[in-house]
KOLGU-688002 format. One record per residue (C-alpha): residue in three letters; x, y, z. Coordinates in Angstrom, 3 decimals, m for minus. Example, Ala and Ser with C-alpha at 12.3 -4.5 7.8 and 13.67 -1.06 7.14 Angstrom:
BEGIN
{type ALA	xx 12.300	yy m4.500	zz 7.800}
{type SER	xx 13.670	yy m1.060	zz 7.140}
//
This chain:
BEGIN
{type MET	xx m17.959	yy m21.852	zz 16.646}
{type LEU	xx m15.393	yy m20.518	zz 14.578}
{type LYS	xx m12.046	yy m18.980	zz 15.717}
{type ILE	xx m9.527	yy m16.908	zz 14.166}
{type GLN	xx m5.913	yy m18.420	zz 13.389}
{type LYS	xx m3.728	yy m15.792	zz 13.973}
{type GLN	xx m0.344	yy m15.735	zz 12.177}
{type PRO	xx 1.998	yy m13.574	zz 12.860}
{type ILE	xx 4.461	yy m13.154	zz 9.396}
{type MET	xx 0.336	yy m13.265	zz 7.225}
{type LEU	xx 0.398	yy m10.155	zz 10.200}
{type THR	xx 2.848	yy m8.210	zz 9.601}
{type VAL	xx 2.199	yy m8.715	zz 5.279}
{type LEU	xx m0.770	yy m7.192	zz 6.297}
{type TYR	xx 0.465	yy m4.347	zz 7.287}
{type ALA	xx 2.725	yy m3.814	zz 4.805}
{type LEU	xx m0.216	yy m3.767	zz 2.635}
{type ALA	xx m1.880	yy m1.365	zz 4.096}
{type PRO	xx 0.180	yy 1.841	zz 2.668}
{type LEU	xx m0.952	yy 0.420	zz m0.769}
{type GLY	xx m4.671	yy 0.435	zz m0.199}
{type LEU	xx m4.173	yy 4.254	zz 1.346}
{type ALA	xx m2.365	yy 5.011	zz m1.730}
{type GLY	xx m4.907	yy 3.525	zz m3.760}
{type ILE	xx m7.748	yy 5.517	zz m2.533}
{type TYR	xx m5.325	yy 8.635	zz m2.950}
{type TRP	xx m4.729	yy 7.407	zz m6.926}
{type PHE	xx m8.414	yy 6.873	zz m8.092}
{type GLY	xx m10.697	yy 7.590	zz m4.902}
{type TRP	xx m13.085	yy 6.281	zz m2.151}
{type ARG	xx m14.207	yy 3.834	zz m4.337}
{type VAL	xx m11.025	yy 1.877	zz m3.803}
{type LEU	xx m12.789	yy 1.710	zz m0.312}
{type LEU	xx m15.822	yy 0.086	zz m1.240}
{type ILE	xx m13.963	yy m2.101	zz m3.534}
{type TYR	xx m11.636	yy m3.154	zz m0.292}
{type ALA	xx m15.763	yy m4.160	zz 1.511}
{type VAL	xx m17.208	yy m5.876	zz m0.840}
{type VAL	xx m13.487	yy m8.456	zz m1.242}
{type PHE	xx m13.374	yy m8.716	zz 2.462}
{type ALA	xx m17.093	yy m9.529	zz 2.907}
{type PHE	xx m17.322	yy m11.603	zz 0.029}
{type GLY	xx m13.991	yy m13.527	zz 0.771}
{type PHE	xx m14.367	yy m14.043	zz 4.923}
{type LEU	xx m18.107	yy m15.125	zz 3.491}
{type SER	xx m16.446	yy m17.801	zz 2.161}
{type GLU	xx m14.499	yy m18.964	zz 4.026}
{type ALA	xx m16.461	yy m18.934	zz 6.834}
{type LEU	xx m19.048	yy m21.376	zz 5.150}
{type MET	xx m16.710	yy m23.929	zz 4.482}
{type ALA	xx m14.540	yy m23.733	zz 7.682}
{type ARG	xx m17.340	yy m23.712	zz 9.355}
{type TYR	xx m18.137	yy m27.512	zz 7.697}
{type PHE	xx m15.071	yy m29.045	zz 7.774}
{type LYS	xx m14.957	yy m27.500	zz 10.510}
{type MET	xx m11.414	yy m25.736	zz 10.462}
{type ASN	xx m10.942	yy m22.366	zz 11.798}
{type ILE	xx m9.847	yy m19.235	zz 9.971}
{type SER	xx m6.400	yy m17.999	zz 8.928}
{type THR	xx m4.948	yy m14.795	zz 8.617}
{type SER	xx m4.161	yy m15.317	zz 5.684}
{type LEU	xx m7.406	yy m14.990	zz 3.789}
{type PHE	xx m7.282	yy m11.220	zz 4.977}
{type VAL	xx m3.750	yy m11.482	zz 2.612}
{type SER	xx m5.386	yy m13.433	zz 0.269}
{type CYS	xx m8.616	yy m10.784	zz m0.248}
{type GLY	xx m5.960	yy m7.892	zz m0.330}
{type LEU	xx m3.551	yy m8.587	zz m2.814}
{type TYR	xx m6.690	yy m9.389	zz m4.852}
{type ALA	xx m8.188	yy m6.176	zz m4.493}
{type LEU	xx m4.825	yy m4.498	zz m4.851}
{type SER	xx m4.861	yy m5.970	zz m8.402}
{type LEU	xx m8.150	yy m4.490	zz m9.019}
{type PRO	xx m9.173	yy m2.495	zz m11.845}
{type PRO	xx m10.359	yy 0.765	zz m9.984}
{type ALA	xx m12.976	yy 1.440	zz m12.232}
{type ILE	xx m14.777	yy m2.849	zz m11.373}
{type PRO	xx m17.688	yy m3.501	zz m11.447}
{type LEU	xx m18.131	yy m4.784	zz m7.548}
{type TRP	xx m20.649	yy m7.773	zz m8.220}
{type ILE	xx m17.038	yy m9.328	zz m10.854}
{type ALA	xx m14.987	yy m8.228	zz m7.007}
{type ALA	xx m16.851	yy m10.325	zz m6.149}
{type VAL	xx m17.046	yy m13.238	zz m7.653}
{type GLY	xx m13.303	yy m13.328	zz m8.521}
{type ILE	xx m12.644	yy m14.133	zz m4.654}
{type VAL	xx m15.010	yy m16.365	zz m4.513}
{type PHE	xx m13.530	yy m18.502	zz m6.607}
{type GLY	xx m10.006	yy m17.698	zz m5.625}
{type ILE	xx m11.277	yy m19.129	zz m1.993}
{type VAL	xx m13.384	yy m21.918	zz m3.005}
{type PHE	xx m11.208	yy m23.137	zz m5.484}
{type GLY	xx m8.062	yy m21.835	zz m5.032}
{type LYS	xx m7.317	yy m22.473	zz m1.677}
{type MET	xx m10.412	yy m24.330	zz 0.679}
{type VAL	xx m11.229	yy m27.643	zz m1.988}
{type PHE	xx m8.032	yy m27.997	zz m1.565}
{type GLY	xx m8.009	yy m28.582	zz 2.486}
{type GLY	xx m6.980	yy m24.681	zz 4.115}
{type PHE	xx m4.344	yy m23.518	zz 4.779}
{type GLY	xx m1.601	yy m24.799	zz 3.699}
{type LYS	xx m2.477	yy m27.368	zz 1.714}
{type ASN	xx m3.226	yy m25.226	zz m1.233}
{type VAL	xx m1.455	yy m25.683	zz m4.684}
{type PHE	xx m2.361	yy m22.053	zz m5.761}
{type ASN	xx m1.609	yy m18.615	zz m4.520}
{type PRO	xx m5.841	yy m17.722	zz m4.310}
{type ALA	xx m5.778	yy m14.430	zz m4.936}
{type ILE	xx m4.324	yy m14.886	zz m8.161}
{type THR	xx m6.963	yy m17.749	zz m8.702}
{type GLY	xx m9.374	yy m15.619	zz m8.613}
{type ARG	xx m7.887	yy m12.168	zz m10.281}
{type ALA	xx m6.968	yy m15.018	zz m13.587}
{type PHE	xx m10.270	yy m16.066	zz m13.324}
{type ILE	xx m11.996	yy m12.980	zz m13.934}
{type TYR	xx m9.169	yy m11.885	zz m15.985}
{type ILE	xx m10.790	yy m14.323	zz m18.665}
{type SER	xx m14.610	yy m14.250	zz m18.135}
{type PHE	xx m14.384	yy m10.878	zz m18.408}
{type GLY	xx m11.867	yy m9.258	zz m20.156}
{type VAL	xx m13.320	yy m6.053	zz m21.668}
{type PRO	xx m14.121	yy m4.673	zz m17.648}
{type MET	xx m10.438	yy m6.337	zz m16.483}
{type THR	xx m8.408	yy m4.392	zz m19.122}
{type SER	xx m10.199	yy m0.905	zz m20.524}
{type GLN	xx m11.119	yy 0.449	zz m16.831}
{type PHE	xx m8.471	yy 1.634	zz m16.196}
{type LEU	xx m8.574	yy 5.749	zz m15.030}
{type PRO	xx m5.974	yy 8.187	zz m14.686}
{type THR	xx m5.061	yy 8.583	zz m10.957}
{type ALA	xx m7.004	yy 11.217	zz m9.145}
{type SER	xx m4.190	yy 13.247	zz m9.526}
{type SER	xx m3.388	yy 13.786	zz m12.409}
{type ALA	xx m7.285	yy 14.409	zz m13.092}
{type HIS	xx m7.861	yy 16.885	zz m9.857}
{type GLY	xx m4.374	yy 18.580	zz m8.910}
{type ALA	xx m1.936	yy 17.266	zz m6.184}
{type PHE	xx m3.151	yy 16.638	zz m2.735}
{type PRO	xx m5.805	yy 16.129	zz m1.590}
{type GLY	xx m6.321	yy 14.182	zz m4.804}
{type GLY	xx m8.481	yy 11.256	zz m4.316}
{type PHE	xx m9.367	yy 11.624	zz m1.113}
{type GLY	xx m11.792	yy 14.133	zz m2.017}
{type VAL	xx m13.505	yy 12.460	zz m4.981}
{type TYR	xx m15.317	yy 8.978	zz m4.985}
{type LEU	xx m13.995	yy 8.146	zz m8.576}
{type PRO	xx m12.744	yy 10.499	zz m10.747}
{type GLN	xx m14.606	yy 11.896	zz m13.657}
{type VAL	xx m12.825	yy 11.120	zz m17.480}
{type ASP	xx m14.460	yy 11.016	zz m21.096}
{type SER	xx m13.236	yy 8.048	zz m21.709}
{type VAL	xx m13.038	yy 4.787	zz m19.455}
{type GLY	xx m10.884	yy 2.728	zz m21.878}
{type ALA	xx m7.368	yy 3.984	zz m21.779}
{type ALA	xx m4.513	yy 2.166	zz m22.420}
{type THR	xx m2.461	yy 0.791	zz m19.809}
{type PRO	xx 1.725	yy 1.849	zz m19.601}
{type LEU	xx 2.216	yy m1.926	zz m20.160}
{type ALA	xx m0.121	yy m1.944	zz m23.466}
{type GLU	xx 1.338	yy 1.937	zz m24.329}
{type GLN	xx 4.537	yy 0.604	zz m24.287}
{type ALA	xx 4.823	yy m2.522	zz m26.654}
{type SER	xx 2.877	yy m0.167	zz m28.665}
{type GLY	xx 6.027	yy 2.515	zz m29.143}
{type THR	xx 4.052	yy 4.609	zz m26.747}
{type ALA	xx 6.980	yy 6.388	zz m24.696}
{type VAL	xx 5.804	yy 6.645	zz m21.229}
{type PRO	xx 8.937	yy 8.448	zz m19.049}
{type PHE	xx 9.542	yy 6.143	zz m16.244}
{type LEU	xx 9.803	yy 8.937	zz m13.840}
{type ASP	xx 6.014	yy 8.133	zz m13.809}
{type LEU	xx 5.895	yy 4.803	zz m13.528}
{type PHE	xx 8.377	yy 4.752	zz m10.855}
{type PHE	xx 6.256	yy 7.406	zz m8.811}
{type GLY	xx 2.927	yy 5.938	zz m10.050}
{type THR	xx 1.598	yy 8.848	zz m11.892}
{type VAL	xx m0.205	yy 6.489	zz m14.327}
{type PRO	xx m3.227	yy 4.609	zz m15.047}
{type GLY	xx m3.114	yy 1.044	zz m13.566}
{type SER	xx m4.915	yy m1.352	zz m11.216}
{type ILE	xx m5.524	yy 0.113	zz m7.856}
{type GLY	xx m2.300	yy m1.464	zz m6.017}
{type GLU	xx 0.803	yy m1.688	zz m8.677}
{type THR	xx 0.985	yy 2.458	zz m9.804}
{type SER	xx 3.790	yy 3.086	zz m7.886}
{type ALA	xx 7.044	yy 0.796	zz m8.147}
{type LEU	xx 8.212	yy 3.172	zz m5.469}
{type LEU	xx 5.750	yy 2.092	zz m3.010}
{type VAL	xx 5.687	yy m1.820	zz m3.610}
{type ILE	xx 9.413	yy m1.924	zz m3.397}
{type LEU	xx 9.174	yy m0.474	zz 0.250}
{type ALA	xx 6.648	yy m2.300	zz 1.584}
{type GLY	xx 7.787	yy m5.424	zz 0.055}
{type ALA	xx 11.529	yy m4.473	zz 1.354}
{type TYR	xx 9.348	yy m4.370	zz 4.729}
{type ILE	xx 8.591	yy m7.772	zz 4.078}
{type ILE	xx 12.001	yy m8.835	zz 3.647}
{type TYR	xx 13.510	yy m7.267	zz 7.041}
{type LYS	xx 10.997	yy m8.531	zz 9.236}
{type LYS	xx 11.242	yy m11.724	zz 6.687}
{type ALA	xx 7.991	yy m12.747	zz 6.402}
{type ALA	xx 9.562	yy m12.857	zz 2.818}
{type ASN	xx 12.290	yy m15.091	zz 1.097}
{type TRP	xx 14.784	yy m12.507	zz m0.283}
{type ARG	xx 15.588	yy m15.096	zz m2.909}
{type LEU	xx 12.324	yy m15.695	zz m4.319}
{type THR	xx 12.515	yy m12.270	zz m5.058}
{type LEU	xx 15.934	yy m11.057	zz m6.323}
{type SER	xx 15.972	yy m14.553	zz m8.613}
{type SER	xx 12.817	yy m13.675	zz m10.260}
{type ALA	xx 13.769	yy m10.315	zz m11.280}
{type ALA	xx 17.393	yy m11.095	zz m12.075}
{type ALA	xx 15.798	yy m13.471	zz m14.393}
{type PHE	xx 13.205	yy m10.867	zz m15.772}
{type LEU	xx 15.991	yy m8.625	zz m16.410}
{type VAL	xx 17.869	yy m10.559	zz m18.442}
{type LEU	xx 16.078	yy m12.563	zz m21.142}
{type GLN	xx 13.695	yy m8.511	zz m21.325}
{type SER	xx 16.940	yy m7.493	zz m22.280}
{type LEU	xx 17.786	yy m9.967	zz m25.058}
{type LEU	xx 14.814	yy m9.494	zz m26.062}
{type PHE	xx 14.830	yy m5.544	zz m26.014}
{type PHE	xx 18.838	yy m5.568	zz m27.596}
{type ALA	xx 18.137	yy m7.826	zz m30.402}
{type GLY	xx 14.927	yy m6.228	zz m31.345}
{type ILE	xx 12.206	yy m8.247	zz m31.037}
{type GLU	xx 8.287	yy m6.751	zz m31.640}
{type GLY	xx 7.147	yy m5.899	zz m28.528}
{type ALA	xx 9.707	yy m6.159	zz m26.238}
{type ILE	xx 10.037	yy m2.528	zz m24.309}
{type ASN	xx 12.622	yy m1.359	zz m22.117}
{type PRO	xx 13.855	yy m3.097	zz m19.154}
{type ILE	xx 13.571	yy m1.264	zz m16.762}
{type HIS	xx 10.314	yy 0.643	zz m17.935}
{type ALA	xx 9.046	yy m3.542	zz m17.758}
{type LEU	xx 10.528	yy m4.232	zz m14.747}
{type VAL	xx 8.668	yy m1.480	zz m13.565}
{type SER	xx 5.399	yy m1.104	zz m15.524}
{type GLY	xx 2.487	yy m3.573	zz m14.241}
{type SER	xx 2.607	yy m6.090	zz m11.291}
{type PHE	xx 5.825	yy m7.717	zz m11.903}
{type LEU	xx 7.161	yy m6.297	zz m8.828}
{type LEU	xx 3.937	yy m6.733	zz m6.387}
{type ALA	xx 3.669	yy m10.096	zz m7.544}
{type ALA	xx 7.623	yy m10.677	zz m6.782}
{type PHE	xx 7.720	yy m9.358	zz m3.437}
{type PHE	xx 3.828	yy m10.256	zz m2.173}
{type MET	xx 2.787	yy m13.118	zz m5.329}
{type ILE	xx 4.820	yy m15.541	zz m5.261}
{type THR	xx 6.877	yy m15.370	zz m2.033}
{type ASP	xx 3.747	yy m16.897	zz m0.857}
{type PRO	xx 5.039	yy m19.341	zz 1.438}
{type ILE	xx 1.958	yy m21.878	zz 0.953}
{type SER	xx 2.298	yy m22.007	zz m2.896}
{type ALA	xx 6.370	yy m21.208	zz m3.776}
{type SER	xx 8.844	yy m24.021	zz m3.340}
{type GLN	xx 10.075	yy m23.389	zz m0.380}
{type SER	xx 11.828	yy m26.734	zz 0.845}
{type THR	xx 15.164	yy m25.709	zz 0.062}
{type ASN	xx 17.041	yy m22.548	zz m1.467}
{type LEU	xx 17.782	yy m24.105	zz m4.305}
{type GLY	xx 14.340	yy m24.371	zz m4.909}
{type ARG	xx 13.987	yy m20.646	zz m3.670}
{type TRP	xx 16.028	yy m19.707	zz m7.344}
{type ILE	xx 14.912	yy m21.546	zz m9.612}
{type TYR	xx 11.405	yy m20.814	zz m8.898}
{type GLY	xx 11.824	yy m17.767	zz m8.675}
{type ALA	xx 13.920	yy m17.595	zz m12.363}
{type ALA	xx 10.987	yy m19.877	zz m14.206}
{type PHE	xx 8.653	yy m16.731	zz m12.957}
{type GLY	xx 10.639	yy m13.674	zz m14.198}
{type LEU	xx 11.271	yy m15.888	zz m17.202}
{type LEU	xx 7.899	yy m16.908	zz m17.797}
{type THR	xx 6.396	yy m13.848	zz m17.369}
{type VAL	xx 8.351	yy m11.954	zz m19.863}
{type THR	xx 8.028	yy m14.391	zz m22.428}
{type ILE	xx 4.036	yy m14.529	zz m22.203}
{type ARG	xx 4.044	yy m10.965	zz m22.247}
{type VAL	xx 6.388	yy m10.358	zz m25.564}
{type PHE	xx 4.818	yy m13.240	zz m27.400}
{type SER	xx 1.285	yy m13.251	zz m26.119}
{type ASN	xx m2.072	yy m11.547	zz m26.941}
{type TRP	xx m2.128	yy m10.985	zz m22.286}
{type PRO	xx 0.060	yy m8.118	zz m22.116}
{type GLU	xx m0.097	yy m8.751	zz m18.194}
{type ALA	xx 1.378	yy m11.861	zz m17.930}
{type VAL	xx 2.187	yy m11.871	zz m14.048}
{type SER	xx m1.205	yy m13.875	zz m13.061}
{type PHE	xx m0.487	yy m16.703	zz m15.202}
{type ALA	xx 2.894	yy m16.717	zz m14.639}
{type ILE	xx 2.633	yy m17.145	zz m10.769}
{type LEU	xx m0.267	yy m19.961	zz m11.230}
{type LEU	xx 2.141	yy m21.698	zz m14.135}
{type VAL	xx 5.072	yy m22.267	zz m10.899}
{type ASN	xx 2.511	yy m22.572	zz m8.249}
{type MET	xx 1.738	yy m25.528	zz m10.357}
{type PHE	xx 4.939	yy m27.053	zz m10.812}
{type ALA	xx 6.494	yy m25.954	zz m6.761}
{type PRO	xx 5.273	yy m29.716	zz m5.282}
{type LEU	xx 7.713	yy m31.608	zz m8.656}
{type LEU	xx 10.487	yy m28.658	zz m7.791}
{type ASP	xx 10.602	yy m29.171	zz m4.186}
{type HIS	xx 10.161	yy m33.182	zz m4.639}
{type LEU	xx 13.000	yy m33.291	zz m7.239}
{type ILE	xx 15.262	yy m31.301	zz m4.961}
{type LYS	xx 14.979	yy m33.513	zz m2.177}
{type MET	xx 14.730	yy m36.928	zz m4.137}
{type ARG	xx 18.569	yy m35.390	zz m5.578}
{type ASN	xx 19.845	yy m33.747	zz m1.565}
{type THR	xx 18.753	yy m37.276	zz m0.797}
{type LYS	xx 20.798	yy m39.499	zz m2.990}
{type LYS	xx 23.647	yy m37.296	zz m2.699}
{type LYS	xx 23.487	yy m38.276	zz 0.941}
{type GLU	xx 23.441	yy m41.771	zz 0.604}
{type ALA	xx 26.114	yy m42.201	zz m2.417}
{type ALA	xx 28.571	yy m39.829	zz 0.345}
{type SER	xx 27.760	yy m42.509	zz 3.490}
//
């Protein structure tokens, strides 16, 4: 009989993600809840079938992966695409490596990257205005299934700013902009992220190093006048960078976790890669690819640092 392996750290992360899910409903309507239901159902089914076959338990981390994946989706995503992505992420991003504790890649980002590449139009053009701007203040999206608008091809704030269109900072900070379900409000993401750091469910070095490296490189490119490089503060609160910096690169399995030096390097690499891909490629939301790249090199980074520390100890003795 399958059992769910309870992990206190993962439960803490789930508590932090709950307000982001509720905010997603407020911004975009009750369809967000339907997306959650589909993602959690297919995610659970995928892991349960493979766990049964390999005689393993289901880990609480599954629900964190499902929650983060759902938050990364646009609110008008076709439900079948949402289901395909989470199945791919759980099966090929986690279970084929042996389940929790053995996966190289973050399952949520693995699933999102797969459907981002495979179904580009639904993932990049189905961004709706927030429920609050379309229907007034409270109850916002709590009073609608999905805001009805004339155009569902509204550009994301990142794309708008890269093309030279100004987006007010306060709109980005509070979340009254188009975007994915859980990324619009930088303030709410920061508060939720601060909670998991306070509870020691995430390492602050990973988040701080990623944000610092991001701001340094973004500032250099912006003030050098590089085309596509937007204001560094606006860039920081646009898109899903903050959500990833607090909740995704701090994943205790796929991130560099063995040494503090590794954490600093790993986080900085994520920040630098995000800026580089955003500015110099055709992928304005670079977070998914940046995470997968640093995931891939995390084991090598940890190995090299351990070798370095071992040689230092041998030389000292």
